[in-house]
C-alpha positions in Angstrom: 18.5 -21.6 -15.8 21.6 -23.4 -17.2 23.9 -21.5 -14.9 23.7 -23.2 -11.7 20.9 -25.9 -12.2 22.2 -28.1 -9.2 21.9 -25.4 -6.9 18.4 -24.3 -8.1 17.0 -28.1 -7.8 18.3 -28.1 -4.1 16.4 -24.7 -3.5 13.3 -25.9 -5.4 13.4 -29.0 -3.0 13.6 -26.8 -0.1 10.7 -24.9 -0.9 8.5 -27.8 -1.6 9.3 -29.1 1.9 8.3 -25.8 3.7 5.4 -25.2 0.9 3.8 -28.5 1.5 2.1 -28.3 5.1 1.4 -24.4 4.1 -0.4 -25.2 1.2 -2.6 -28.0 3.0 -3.2 -25.5 5.9 -4.0 -22.5 3.8 -6.3 -24.9 1.6 -8.3 -26.1 4.7 -8.1 -22.5 6.0 -9.8 -21.2 2.8 -12.8 -23.5 3.0 -12.2 -25.5 0.2 -10.1 -28.3 1.6 -6.7 -29.4 1.6 -6.6 -30.4 -2.2 -7.4 -27.1 -3.2 -4.0 -26.0 -1.6 -1.9 -28.3 -3.2 -3.6 -27.8 -6.9 -3.0 -24.3 -6.5 0.5 -24.6 -5.1 1.2 -26.9 -8.3 -0.5 -25.0 -10.8 -0.2 -21.5 -9.8 3.3 -22.2 -8.7 4.3 -23.3 -12.0 2.4 -20.6 -14.2 3.8 -18.0 -12.3 7.2 -19.4 -12.1 7.4 -19.2 -15.9 5.2 -16.0 -17.0 6.0 -13.9 -13.7 8.2 -11.0 -13.5 10.6 -12.3 -10.6 13.5 -14.8 -11.1 12.7 -15.7 -7.7 9.4 -15.4 -6.7 7.4 -18.8 -5.4 3.6 -18.4 -6.0 1.1 -20.3 -4.2 -2.2 -20.3 -1.5 -1.2 -17.7 1.4 -2.6 -16.8 5.0 -3.6 -13.2 3.7 -5.6 -14.8 0.6 -7.4 -17.3 2.9 -8.3 -14.3 5.4 -10.2 -12.8 2.2 -11.6 -16.4 0.7 -13.2 -17.5 4.0 -16.2 -14.8 4.0 -16.6 -15.2 0.3 -16.8 -19.1 1.3 -19.6 -18.1 3.7 -21.7 -15.6 2.0 -21.5 -17.4 -1.8 -20.2 -20.9 -1.1 -17.2 -22.9 -2.0 -17.9 -22.7 -5.9 -18.1 -19.0 -6.0 -14.1 -19.1 -4.9 -13.2 -20.4 -8.3 -15.2 -18.1 -10.2 -13.9 -15.4 -8.2 -10.3 -16.4 -8.8 -10.9 -16.8 -12.6 -12.2 -13.4 -12.5 -9.3 -11.9 -10.5 -6.7 -13.3 -12.7 -8.3 -11.3 -16.0 -8.3 -8.0 -13.7 -4.6 -8.7 -13.2 -3.9 -9.5 -16.8 -5.8 -6.2 -17.4 -3.9 -4.3 -14.8 -0.6 -5.5 -16.6 -1.5 -4.6 -19.8 -2.2 -1.1 -18.2 1.1 -1.2 -16.7 -0.3 -0.5 -13.3 2.7 -2.3 -11.7 4.8 0.7 -10.8 1.9 2.1 -8.4 2.9 -0.2 -5.9 5.8 1.9 -4.8 3.1 4.8 -3.5 2.0 2.2 -0.7 3.2 3.6 2.5 5.3 1.3 4.6 3.0 1.6 7.8 0.2 0.4 5.7 2.0 -2.6 4.6 3.5 -3.4 8.0 -0.2 -2.8 9.5 -1.9 -5.3 7.1 1.1 -7.5 7.8 0.5 -7.6 11.6 -3.2 -7.9 10.8 -3.1 -10.7 8.6 -0.7 -12.5 11.1 -3.5 -12.0 13.9 -5.9 -13.1 11.7 -4.0 -16.4 10.2 -3.5 -17.0 14.1 -6.9 -16.8 15.1 -8.4 -18.9 12.3 -6.4 -21.9 13.5 -7.6 -21.7 17.2 -10.6 -24.0 16.4 -8.3 -26.7 14.7 -5.8 -26.3 17.3 -8.3 -27.0 20.3 -9.9 -29.8 18.3 -13.1 -28.3 18.0 -15.6 -27.7 15.0 -15.4 -24.6 13.3 -18.4 -22.6 14.7 -20.8 -20.6 12.6 -19.7 -17.1 11.9 -18.3 -14.8 9.5 -15.8 -12.7 11.8 -12.7 -14.3 13.0 -13.1 -12.9 16.6 -16.6 -14.2 16.9 -15.4 -17.9 15.7 -12.5 -17.7 18.0 -14.4 -16.8 20.9 -17.0 -19.8 20.1 -14.2 -22.3 19.6 -12.9 -21.4 23.1 -16.6 -21.8 24.9 -16.5 -25.1 23.2 -13.2 -26.5 24.0 -14.1 -25.0 27.8 -17.1 -27.4 27.7 -15.3 -30.2 26.0 -11.5 -30.2 26.1 -9.6 -32.0 23.6 -6.1 -31.9 25.0 -4.8 -34.3 22.5 -5.3 -31.5 19.7 -4.1 -29.0 21.7 -1.0 -30.6 22.6 -0.5 -31.5 19.1 -0.7 -27.8 17.9 1.4 -26.7 20.5 4.3 -29.2 20.0 4.4 -28.6 16.3 4.5 -24.7 16.8 7.0 -25.0 19.5 9.4 -27.1 17.4 9.2 -24.8 14.5 9.7 -21.5 16.3 12.5 -22.8 18.5 14.3 -24.9 15.7 14.0 -21.8 13.4 16.1 -19.6 15.9 18.6 -22.5 16.6 18.7 -24.0 12.9 17.2 -21.9 10.7 18.4 -24.0 7.4 16.3 -26.9 8.5 12.6 -27.4 7.3 11.3 -28.0 11.0 7.8 -27.4 9.7 7.8 -30.7 7.5 9.6 -32.7 10.4 7.2 -31.9 13.0 4.3 -32.6 10.9 5.7 -35.9 9.9 6.8 -36.5 13.7 3.1 -35.4 14.9 1.5 -38.0 12.1 3.3 -40.8 12.8 2.6 -40.4 16.5 -1.2 -39.9 16.1 -1.2 -43.1 14.0 1.0 -45.1 16.4 -0.7 -44.2 19.4 -4.1 -44.4 17.8 -5.0 -40.6 18.9 -8.7 -40.5 17.7 -9.1 -37.0 19.2 -5.9 -36.1 16.6 -8.5 -35.4 13.5 -6.8 -36.1 10.4 -7.0 -34.0 6.9 -9.0 -36.9 5.4 -9.1 -38.2 1.9 -7.3 -36.9 -0.8 -7.4 -37.6 -4.5 -4.2 -39.1 -6.2 -3.7 -36.3 -8.8 -5.0 -33.2 -10.0 -8.8 -32.6 -11.2 -9.1 -32.6 -14.8 -9.2 -28.7 -15.9 -13.0 -27.6 -16.1 -15.1 -24.4 -16.5 -18.2 -26.2 -15.0 -18.1 -23.9 -11.9 -18.8 -21.2 -14.0 -21.9 -19.4 -13.6 -22.2 -16.6 -16.0 -25.3 -15.3 -14.2 -23.3 -14.9 -10.9 -20.5 -13.0 -12.5 -22.2 -9.3 -11.5 -22.8 -10.6 -8.0 -19.2 -11.7 -7.5 -17.6 -8.6 -9.1 -16.7 -6.9 -5.7 -15.2 -10.2 -4.3 -13.1 -10.4 -7.2 -11.6 -6.8 -7.2 -11.1 -7.6 -3.4 -8.9 -10.8 -4.4 -7.1 -9.2 -7.6 -6.1 -6.0 -5.5 -4.7 -8.4 -2.9 -3.1 -10.6 -5.3 -1.1 -7.7 -7.0 -0.3 -6.3 -3.8 1.2 -9.0 -1.9 2.8 -10.5 -5.1 4.5 -6.9 -5.9 5.5 -6.6 -2.5 7.0 -10.4 -2.1 8.9 -9.6 -5.4 10.4 -6.3 -4.1 11.4 -8.4 -0.7 13.1 -10.8 -3.2 15.0 -8.1 -5.0 16.1 -6.6 -1.6 17.7 -9.7 -0.3 19.7 -10.2 -3.6 22.2 -8.2 -5.7 21.3 -8.0 -9.3 18.0 -9.3 -9.5 15.2 -7.0 -10.2 11.6 -7.9 -11.0 9.2 -6.5 -13.6 6.1 -5.2 -11.8 3.9 -5.4 -14.9 4.9 -8.8 -16.1 4.9 -9.8 -12.1 1.1 -8.8 -12.5 0.6 -10.5 -15.9 2.1 -14.0 -14.6 -0.1 -13.9 -11.6 -3.0 -13.3 -13.7 -2.5 -16.3 -15.7 -1.8 -18.3 -12.7 -5.0 -17.3 -11.7 -6.9 -18.1 -14.5 -5.3 -21.6 -14.6 -5.5 -22.5 -11.0 -9.6 -22.4 -10.7 -9.8 -24.7 -13.9 -8.0 -27.3 -11.6 -9.8 -26.7 -8.4 -7.4 -24.4 -6.8 -8.0 -21.1 -5.1 -6.7 -17.6 -6.2 -2.7 -17.6 -5.6 -0.3 -14.9 -4.7 3.7 -14.2 -4.5 4.2 -16.0 -1.0 6.7 -13.7 0.7 7.6 -16.9 3.2 8.2 -19.4 0.5 10.0 -16.6 -1.6 12.3 -15.8 1.3 13.2 -19.3 1.5 13.9 -20.1 -2.0 16.5 -16.9 -2.1 18.1 -18.1 1.1 18.8 -21.6 -0.1 20.7 -20.2 -3.2 18.3 -19.9 -5.7 19.4 -18.1 -9.0 16.6 -18.6 -11.7 12.9 -19.8 -12.3 14.2 -23.4 -12.2 13.7 -23.5 -8.5 10.0 -22.7 -8.4 9.6 -24.9 -10.8 10.9 -27.4 -9.1 8.9 -26.7 -6.2 6.0 -27.1 -8.1 7.0 -30.4 -10.0 7.7 -31.8 -6.3 4.3 -30.9 -5.0 2.8 -32.8 -8.0 4.7 -35.7 -7.3 3.6 -35.7 -4.0 -0.1 -35.1 -4.9 0.2 -38.0 -7.4 2.3 -40.7 -5.1 2.0 -39.7 -1.6 -1.8 -38.6 -1.4 -2.9 -41.7 1.1 0.1 -40.4 3.5 -0.7 -36.8 3.4 -4.4 -37.7 4.0 -3.4 -38.7 7.7 -1.8 -35.7 8.7 -3.8 -34.1 11.5 -5.9 -30.5 11.2 -3.9 -29.9 14.6 -0.8 -30.3 13.1 -1.4 -27.9 10.3 -2.9 -25.7 12.5 0.4 -25.7 14.8 2.4 -25.0 11.5 0.0 -21.9 10.5 0.3 -20.7 14.4 3.9 -20.7 13.9 3.8 -18.9 10.6 1.8 -16.3 12.1 4.1 -15.6 14.7 7.2 -15.3 12.4 5.3 -13.0 10.1 5.2 -10.4 12.8 8.9 -8.3 12.7 8.8 -7.1 16.0 11.8 -4.7 15.4 10.2 -3.3 12.3 7.1 -2.4 14.2 8.7 -0.8 16.9 10.9 1.2 14.5 7.6 2.3 12.8 5.8 3.1 15.6 8.7 5.3 17.0 9.3 7.2 13.6 6.3 9.5 13.5 3.3 9.8 15.4 1.3 9.7 11.7 3.0 6.3 11.0 2.1 4.9 14.5 -1.5 5.8 13.7 -1.6 4.4 10.2 0.1 1.0 11.3 -2.4 0.6 14.1 -5.6 1.6 12.3 -4.7 -0.9 9.3 -3.7 -3.6 11.6 -7.4 -2.8 13.5 -9.4 -2.7 10.3 -7.8 -6.1 9.1 -9.2 -7.8 12.4 -12.5 -6.0 12.3 -13.4 -5.7 8.6 -11.2 -7.3 6.3 -7.8 -6.6 4.4 -8.8 -5.0 1.6 -11.0 -2.5 3.4 -7.8 -2.0 5.7 -5.5 -1.1 3.1 -8.1 1.2 1.5 -8.5 2.9 5.0 -4.6 2.9 5.6 -4.1 4.3 2.3 -6.9 7.0 2.7 -5.4 8.3 6.3 -1.7 8.0 5.0 -2.8 10.3 2.1 -5.0 12.6 4.3 -1.9 12.8 7.0 0.4 13.6 4.2 -1.6 16.2 2.6 -2.0 17.7 6.1 1.8 17.8 6.4 2.2 19.4 3.2 -0.5 21.9 3.7 1.5 23.1 6.8 4.5 23.9 4.4 2.3 26.6 2.7 3.1 30.3 4.4 1.9 33.7 3.7 4.7 35.9 5.2 4.8 39.6 5.3 8.0 40.7 3.8 9.5 44.4 4.1 9.8 46.6 0.7 13.4 46.7 -0.6 14.9 50.0 0.3 16.9 50.3 -2.7 18.0 53.7 -3.1 15.1 55.3 -1.3 15.6 57.8 1.6 14.7 56.9 4.9 11.8 59.2 4.7 10.4 58.3 1.1 10.9 54.6 2.0 8.9 55.1 5.2 6.1 56.7 3.0 5.9 54.0 0.9 5.7 51.3 3.6 2.8 53.3 5.2 0.6 52.5 2.1 1.9 49.4 0.4 2.3 45.9 2.3 4.0 42.9 0.1 3.4 39.4 1.0 5.5 36.3 -0.3 3.7 33.1 -0.7 6.0 30.0 -0.2 5.2 26.5 -0.7 2.1 24.9 -2.4 -1.0 26.8 -2.8 -3.6 23.9 -3.4 -7.0 22.7 -1.9 -5.7 21.6 1.7 -4.0 24.8 2.3 -5.9 27.5 0.4 -8.4 28.2 2.7 -6.2 29.1 5.5 -4.5 31.5 3.2 -7.4 33.4 2.1 -8.3 34.0 5.7 -4.8 35.3 6.5 -5.0 37.5 3.5 -8.1 38.8 3.7 -7.4 40.0 7.6 -4.7 42.3 6.2 -4.3 46.1 7.8 -6.1 49.0 6.3 -3.5 49.9 3.5 -3.5 51.4 0.0 -1.8 48.5 -2.0 -1.1 44.7 -1.6 1.8 43.1 -3.4 1.7 39.4 -3.8 5.0 37.7 -4.5 4.4 34.5 -5.8 7.9 33.4 -7.4 8.3 30.5 -4.7 4.6 29.2 -5.2 5.7 25.5 -5.7 2.3 23.9 -6.5 -1.1 25.3 -7.6 -4.2 23.7 -8.4 -8.0 24.9 -9.1 -8.8 25.2 -5.6 -5.8 27.7 -4.7 -6.6 29.9 -8.0 -10.2 30.1 -6.8 -9.3 31.2 -3.4 -6.7 33.5 -4.9 -9.1 34.9 -7.1 -11.6 35.4 -4.0 -8.9 37.5 -2.0 -8.1 39.7 -4.8 -12.0 40.6 -4.9 -12.7 41.0 -1.4 -9.5 43.2 -1.1 -10.8 45.3 -4.1 -14.2 46.0 -2.6 -12.4 47.1 0.3 -10.9 49.8 -2.1 -7.3 48.0 -1.8 -5.1 47.5 -5.1 -3.8 43.9 -5.0 -0.5 43.5 -7.6 1.0 40.4 -8.0 4.6 39.5 -9.3 6.3 36.6 -10.2 3.9 34.3 -11.6 5.6 31.5 -13.0 4.3 30.3 -16.7 3.1 27.1 -15.8 0.8 28.3 -13.2 -0.8 31.0 -15.5 -3.0 28.6 -17.3 -4.8 27.3 -13.8 -5.2 31.2 -12.7 -6.7 32.0 -16.4 -8.9 28.6 -16.4 -10.8 29.9 -13.2 -10.7 33.9 -14.1 -8.2 34.9 -11.7 -6.2 36.5 -14.2 -8.9 38.6 -15.4 -9.5 39.6 -12.0 -5.9 41.1 -12.2 -6.2 42.5 -15.8 -7.8 46.0 -14.9 -5.0 48.8 -14.4 -2.5 46.1 -15.3 -1.9 44.3 -11.9 0.5 41.5 -13.2 3.9 42.1 -13.1 6.8 39.8 -13.9 9.2 41.2 -10.8 8.4 42.8 -7.7 10.2 46.2 -8.4 8.0 46.5 -11.6 4.9 46.1 -9.1 6.6 48.8 -6.7 7.0 51.1 -9.5 2.9 50.3 -10.4 2.0 50.9 -6.9 3.9 54.0 -6.7 2.0 55.4 -9.8 -1.1 54.3 -8.3 -0.5 56.3 -4.9 0.6 59.5 -6.9 -2.5 59.5 -9.2 -4.7 59.1 -6.0 -3.1 62.1 -4.4 -1.7 60.1 -1.5 2.0 60.6 -2.3 3.0 64.5 -2.4 3.8 66.3 -5.8 7.4 66.6 -4.4 8.0 62.9 -4.9 7.9 63.2 -8.6 11.5 64.6 -8.2 12.5 61.6 -6.2 10.8 58.9 -8.5 13.7 57.4 -10.3 15.9 57.3 -6.9 13.3 56.3 -4.6 12.2 53.0 -6.9 14.8 50.1 -7.3 16.1 49.6 -10.6 16.2 45.9 -11.6 19.4 46.4 -13.8 21.2 48.5 -11.1 19.9 47.0 -7.9 21.9 45.3 -5.7 19.7 42.3 -5.9 21.0 40.6 -9.0 19.2 37.1 -8.6 16.0 36.6 -10.3 14.5 35.1 -7.2 15.3 38.7 -5.6 13.5 40.7 -8.0 10.5 38.6 -8.1 
């Protein structure tokens, strides 16, 4: 923090200017009011800056969290949000102690892009009632609420509110393109507030009275009897806080050189922030991607910038609450509408949609689920579909391929005789639950031969399902009178085969061999003892069967 304090202080000031309207707007959107958003930005922003795992992360109320909190407020009431935030904070600390931060890397990019698009749509739709200047209609589905708000506006238009919201959003979007370094959000909000006050625009409803200071810390909201009921919402809030915070920290890493966050410490810091914020009446918080990006772009190099941002917002709470209370709700709606538009990276969406059909499906499904259900369910659905499609792709790599017997020093007549009664298959790739049954179907349809040799040296993965399918295939072929020999089983796969009894099915008559030449030799002995090979084959035995030591195939893989 002592390396470049002046630069960090300037970055903190810039972030505070950007964060003020967002904190107010997201507090209003969550249903707990603008004061809750400010309390979250101050308390959670400071605690996460000190204890988090990123030097550049800026935390506070976010649009994604507001999306999740709205139905909680509707079902359980505003007070339940504080309990949910406290429970989620405890869960985040537990995840940090369990070192779960590293699992963030397993979230596919299409899922992240899909829920970001869905969040942007939900944030924008949530602002429609305030932007239109109508009371928020009843309902817990954002599409339904938006439609009712539009119907109410059509019956009684409020062009002042609509013009205010549209003007603020336009200034932000146009200004961000021409002068990205200028905080047009706060400038637009100040201008809208001044115009509304000077012109006496009653239709531009203000935020309302704000307390001059933070509420004293209290646990009065906590109802032990409601903890069980609120467990599911708390899990959803904790999951979202972890996902968004780690994603934001990763974005900050990508924008800098030499900065790397500690994911477990970041979870710990966010957990403490969410434990502290409800004590002061704040909503659950996460790392904020937009504010973190502003922090990095303005030259922040340490935690001092995030702490400065929290301190400046605290000063505004104590010194300028009466002025802030006069900001029109429509102006905040315009800020959030512009924020929602800027969240959508058209280039990234286009690239993801063109990458593969699976990526496009995952992205679209996650975004649609965010709109129709909620964010946590959307992420779960996206991860489930991504996992299923990935398993399908991996399963396609498993192949059962018939390979010719190595001729070695056989004569043409001897080789043809062996090939008539022996067939060899090579199993390539993973033999696991997603591919095993197709393998069984192909193997049991083998033609009428006396011996089947399975070459398993190229089996990359084997699970219990694959081992059971192999056992079933051996038993089916054995009942048809076909001898099954295997070669090249890896040491790590023997335990799986043995646990389901597959090795037991191969032990009679010594059917398990280290190399393919050994398996061919065993097949030859079996055919000879069964009288299939003529007696004259005895004098050609040494020449007809390849010798691992003298064979032209010298690699270990070739003999297996």
